[in-house]
N, C-alpha and C positions, 0 to 999 in steps of 0.2 A: 260714086257721086259724093260720098262724104269726104273722100280723100280730095277730090276736086275742090270742093267748097273750103276745105281747110287750107289748101294751097292758095287758093284765090284769097282767103281771109289774111293770111301771112303776107302775101305780096302787097295787097291793098293797105292793109294797116301799117305794114312796115314803111312803105313808100311815104304815106301821109305822114307818119310819125317823123321820119328823118326830115321831110321838108318842113314840117311844123317847128321842129327843134331848130334848124338852121334859121329860118325866118324870126322865130322868137328871139334867138341869141342877137340877130342883126338889129332887131327893134330895141332890145335891152341896150345893146351898145350905143345906138343913136339917141336914146333917151338920155343915157349918161352924158355923152357928149354935149347934147342941148343943154343939160341942166348944170353941168360943171364946167364946160369949155374946154376939158381936157379928154385925152383918150382914157379908157378904162385902165385901172392899174393891173399889173401883174400880182395877184395875191402870193405867189410863191416867191417874189423878189424880196429879199431882207431889207432893201432900202425903201420899200413901200411902207407907209404908215400902217400900223395894225388896224386903226379904225376904218381907213380907206379900203384896206384888202378885205375886212369883214363886211363892210357896207356892199362893196361889189359882189362878194360872193352870195350874200343874201338876195341882193337884187336880181342877180343873174339866175340864181337857183329858183326863185319865186317866178320870175318872168317865165323861164322855160317850163316849170312844173305846171303853171296855170294854163299856159298855151297847149301843153300836152293833155291836160285835163279836159279843156274844151274840145280838142280835136277827138279825144276818145269818145266822148259823148256824141260828138257829130258823126263819127264813123259808125257806132252802134245804132244810132237812130236810122242812119242811111241804109245799113245792112237790113234791118228789120222791115224798113219800107220796101226795099227791093226783093227780099227774099221770103217775107212773111214769118220769119222765126228767128230766134236769137242767134248771134254770131257763134261759129264753132269754137272760138277762143276767147281768152281773157286778154284785156289790154292792161299794161301797167304805165305808170308814169313816175317822174322824179320825186313825186310828193308821197308815193308809197313807202312804207317803212318795212 
């Protein structure tokens, strides 16, 4: 039973984490386009101004990190509500150091 729960947890949390990351990146990109009128810069391109590259990196990282944090809290609450005990694993997000 414990192994089945661990597997269910990994699949459930992994799938939701992947979807959340993809959606968050799309949202951050659309917010960038709406606010600047340009596509997001490539931070690794030497022709991109450093300030633009840094702003994009910070905005992208914060957007994805906050979305993952919200998803992790949602998944944990839902697991506890459905199984009446804490999840068998710990989730991490981009904001963890």
